[in-house]
C-alpha positions in Angstrom: 115.3 125.6 84.9 116.0 123.7 88.1 115.4 120.0 87.3 116.3 118.6 90.7 113.8 116.4 92.4 112.1 117.7 95.6 114.0 116.8 98.7 113.0 113.8 100.8 111.1 114.8 103.9 113.4 112.7 106.0 115.9 109.9 105.6 114.5 106.5 104.7 113.7 104.4 107.8 115.1 100.9 107.5 114.2 99.8 111.0 111.4 100.6 113.4 111.8 103.8 115.4 113.0 103.3 119.1 109.9 102.5 121.2 110.2 105.6 123.4 110.6 108.1 120.6 107.9 109.6 118.4 108.9 110.2 114.8 107.6 113.4 113.1 107.5 114.4 109.5 110.0 117.1 108.6 109.1 120.4 106.9 110.1 120.4 103.1 111.2 124.0 103.4 112.8 124.1 100.0 110.2 122.5 97.7 110.6 124.1 94.3 108.0 125.6 91.9 109.0 122.9 89.4 109.3 119.2 89.9 110.7 116.4 87.7 108.9 113.1 88.2 109.2 109.6 86.9 105.9 108.5 85.2 106.4 105.0 83.8 109.3 105.2 81.4 108.9 108.9 81.0 110.5 111.7 83.0 108.2 114.7 83.3 108.8 118.3 84.3 105.7 119.7 86.0 104.9 123.3 86.9 101.8 125.4 87.3 101.8 126.5 83.6 102.0 123.0 82.0 99.1 121.2 83.7 95.4 121.5 82.8 92.5 120.7 85.1 90.2 118.0 83.5 87.6 117.9 86.4 87.3 118.1 90.1 87.4 114.7 91.9 86.6 115.9 95.4 87.0 118.6 98.0 87.0 119.1 101.8 88.4 121.2 104.5 92.0 120.6 103.2 91.3 121.9 99.7 90.7 120.1 96.4 91.6 116.9 94.5 91.5 117.3 90.7 92.1 115.2 87.7 94.7 116.9 85.7 96.6 116.5 82.4 100.3 117.1 81.9 99.9 119.0 78.6 103.3 118.3 77.0 103.0 114.5 77.5 99.2 114.0 77.7 99.7 112.0 80.9 96.8 112.1 83.4 97.3 112.2 87.2 95.6 113.4 90.4 96.4 116.7 92.0 95.7 117.5 95.7 95.8 121.3 96.1 96.0 122.6 99.6 96.2 126.1 101.0 98.7 125.9 103.8 97.8 128.6 106.2 97.8 127.0 109.7 100.5 125.1 111.6 98.3 122.2 112.5 96.9 121.9 108.9 100.5 122.1 107.6 101.5 119.2 109.8 98.6 117.1 108.5 99.6 117.6 104.9 103.3 117.0 105.6 102.2 113.7 107.3 100.2 112.8 104.1 103.3 113.4 101.9 105.6 111.6 104.4 103.5 108.5 104.4 103.0 108.5 100.6 106.8 108.6 100.1 107.3 105.8 102.6 104.6 103.8 100.9 106.4 103.7 97.5 107.3 100.1 98.1 103.7 99.0 98.7 101.5 98.2 95.8 98.4 99.0 97.9 99.2 102.6 98.7 98.5 105.2 96.1 101.7 106.3 94.2 103.2 109.7 95.0 104.9 111.5 92.1 106.1 114.8 93.7 105.1 118.1 95.2 105.6 121.8 94.7 104.9 125.0 96.5 102.8 127.4 94.3 102.0 130.9 95.6 101.2 129.7 99.1 99.6 126.4 98.0 101.0 122.9 98.3 100.4 120.9 95.2 100.7 117.1 95.6 100.8 115.0 92.4 99.6 111.5 92.8 98.6 108.4 90.8 95.1 108.8 89.2 92.7 106.1 90.2 89.2 105.6 88.7 87.1 106.2 91.8 86.8 105.7 95.6 85.0 102.8 97.2 82.2 104.9 98.6 81.3 106.0 95.1 81.9 102.5 93.6 79.7 100.6 96.0 76.8 103.1 95.4 77.1 102.4 91.7 76.6 98.7 92.4 73.7 98.9 94.9 72.0 101.7 93.1 70.6 99.0 90.8 70.0 96.4 93.6 66.3 96.1 92.7 67.2 94.7 89.3 67.1 91.0 90.1 68.2 90.1 86.6 71.6 91.6 87.0 74.7 89.7 88.3 76.1 93.0 89.3 73.5 94.1 91.8 75.8 93.5 94.7 79.6 93.2 95.3 80.4 89.4 95.4 82.5 87.9 98.1 85.6 87.3 96.1 85.7 91.0 95.2 85.1 91.9 98.9 87.8 89.5 100.0 90.3 91.0 97.5 89.5 94.5 98.8 90.0 93.4 102.4 93.3 91.7 101.5 94.6 94.8 99.8 93.7 97.1 102.7 95.2 94.7 105.3 98.4 94.5 103.4 98.7 98.3 103.1 98.0 98.7 106.9 100.4 95.9 107.8 103.1 97.5 105.6 102.8 100.9 107.3 102.8 99.4 110.8 105.4 96.7 110.4 108.0 98.9 108.7 107.3 102.3 110.2 104.9 101.9 113.1 102.4 104.1 111.4 98.6 104.0 112.2 96.2 105.3 109.6 93.3 106.4 111.9 90.8 107.2 109.1 89.9 103.9 107.4 86.6 104.4 105.5 85.4 103.7 101.9 86.2 107.3 100.7 89.8 106.8 101.6 90.2 103.6 99.5 90.6 103.9 95.8 90.0 101.5 92.9 90.9 101.4 89.2 90.0 99.5 86.1 93.0 97.2 86.6 91.3 95.9 89.7 93.9 97.5 92.0 92.9 98.7 95.5 94.9 101.4 97.1 94.8 103.3 100.4 95.1 107.1 100.4 94.6 110.2 102.6 97.2 110.0 105.4 96.8 113.5 106.7 95.8 112.3 110.2 98.0 109.2 110.3 100.4 109.1 113.2 103.5 107.4 114.4 103.0 105.1 117.4 105.1 105.4 120.5 105.4 102.1 122.4 102.8 100.9 119.8 100.2 103.4 121.3 98.5 106.4 119.9 96.7 109.0 122.1 95.0 111.5 119.8 91.4 110.3 120.3 89.7 113.0 118.2 91.5 112.2 115.0 89.4 110.5 112.4 85.8 110.1 111.2 83.5 109.2 114.2 81.1 106.8 112.4 84.1 104.5 111.7 85.8 104.9 115.0 86.4 102.0 117.3 84.5 101.9 120.6 87.6 102.4 122.7 88.3 105.7 120.9 84.7 107.0 121.5 84.5 105.8 125.1 87.9 104.8 126.4 88.1 102.3 129.3 89.4 103.8 132.5 92.5 101.6 132.4 93.3 102.5 128.8 96.2 104.8 128.2 95.9 105.2 124.4 94.9 102.9 121.6 96.7 100.8 119.0 96.3 99.5 115.4 93.4 97.3 116.5 91.3 100.5 116.3 92.0 100.5 112.5 90.9 96.8 112.4 87.5 97.9 113.7 87.3 100.6 111.1 88.2 98.0 108.4 85.4 95.8 109.7 82.8 98.7 109.5 84.1 99.5 106.0 83.8 95.9 104.8 80.4 95.5 106.4 79.2 98.7 104.5 80.6 97.4 101.2 79.0 94.0 101.8 75.4 95.3 102.4 75.4 98.5 100.4 74.8 100.9 103.3 76.3 102.1 106.6 75.8 99.2 109.0 74.4 101.2 112.0 70.8 102.5 112.0 70.4 106.1 111.0 67.6 108.4 112.0 67.7 110.5 108.8 69.7 111.0 105.6 72.7 112.0 107.6 74.4 110.1 110.3 73.1 111.2 113.7 76.4 111.3 115.7 74.7 111.3 119.1 72.5 108.3 118.2 75.5 106.5 116.6 77.7 106.9 119.7 74.8 105.5 121.8 74.6 102.5 119.5 78.3 102.1 119.4 78.5 102.1 123.2 75.4 100.1 124.1 74.5 97.8 121.2 76.1 94.7 119.9 78.5 95.2 117.0 77.1 95.0 113.4 77.0 91.6 111.7 76.1 90.5 108.2 72.4 89.7 107.7 71.7 86.0 108.7 69.2 85.6 105.9 71.7 86.5 103.1 73.1 83.3 101.6 75.8 84.9 99.5 78.3 85.1 102.3 80.4 82.1 103.4 81.0 81.3 107.0 84.6 82.3 106.6 83.6 85.8 105.4 81.1 86.2 108.2 83.9 85.2 110.6 86.2 87.8 109.1 83.7 90.6 109.8 83.0 89.2 113.2 86.7 89.1 114.3 87.3 92.7 113.1 84.2 94.0 114.9 84.9 92.7 118.4 83.8 95.4 120.8 86.6 94.6 123.2 89.7 95.7 121.4 91.7 93.0 123.3 89.8 90.4 121.4 90.6 91.9 118.0 93.5 90.5 116.0 96.7 92.3 115.0 97.6 92.5 111.3 100.0 89.6 111.6 97.2 87.3 112.6 94.5 88.9 110.4 96.6 88.5 107.3 96.5 84.8 107.8 92.7 84.7 108.0 91.0 82.2 105.5 89.3 85.1 103.6 92.6 86.9 103.1 94.5 83.8 102.0 91.7 82.7 99.7 91.1 85.9 97.9 94.4 87.8 97.9 95.2 86.8 94.3 91.8 87.4 92.8 91.6 89.4 89.5 88.7 91.7 89.8 89.4 93.9 86.7 86.5 92.6 84.6 84.0 93.2 87.5 85.3 96.7 88.1 85.2 97.6 84.4 81.6 96.3 84.0 80.4 98.4 87.0 82.2 101.6 85.8 81.0 101.1 82.2 77.4 100.5 83.3 77.5 103.6 85.5 78.9 105.7 82.7 76.3 104.5 80.3 73.5 105.2 82.8 74.9 108.7 83.4 75.1 109.4 79.7 71.5 108.2 79.1 70.1 110.3 81.8 72.0 113.5 80.7 
């Protein structure tokens, strides 16, 4: 058996790419059908025959994400399984792997173990987290009418730690590689029982040229910054401050337990959303909610400046009082309580 590791997609980048050049992920044309990965202190050989699907974690246009077990060792991990059948889709998945590999040094980016080609599919093996933040916050606010519970909302120290983790991941990608994520939202942020917060799904990430990106349609519209929906005439692209807006919307949603813009039905009305985004003041935390400090309100406010020129870059945002105050919080007990309570409620209703 061939035990060699899959080839790197490109050489490690130690410095920022030249400002006038765009860096593109390279095609891993010789990925094997077997990969040897490092899993803690163990070295595992993974192929199609020795993994077992435990359950599906999610699916979309790209394919499936599944919880799997490596049968010989019993180790659990996540598998993203993609059918690669279009050039554009292939580029997205190569970008995802490329960023995951570059993010190995960052504790707030989900860990990449390896990848194989399997009968036309690309199998990407990643660290298994417990859930995504869109599912997690709904577990919390689902019981928001229970006024006797201390877990009926996400407290500010947990929110501050989440914000700190995301900002650190985004700053790492930008400062080291000039990468912009372009799809920050609760479903692309993962959490586990250790209280770790990790960024994932880099399929539509991109390398900046002269610190600017120009692909306006990439991303999820409800979380897009105003300048990406309705670009000013003088604007020739957008920069990382568009992700700062998406972070603000995400944190606002986690803070109040629902998407912060008004919705006309159960699904987001994109036309109405765009009208609100262009014409209304940006979302703010409810004034009558005493559980948020002035610092946290300010954090949301600085992220959600409608004029992108008024929004901070990461170097400034990472020094905000909320990030500094909560960056070393231990939220493990809180996360475990929420997940345990949700599991108990699910079992009782089964």
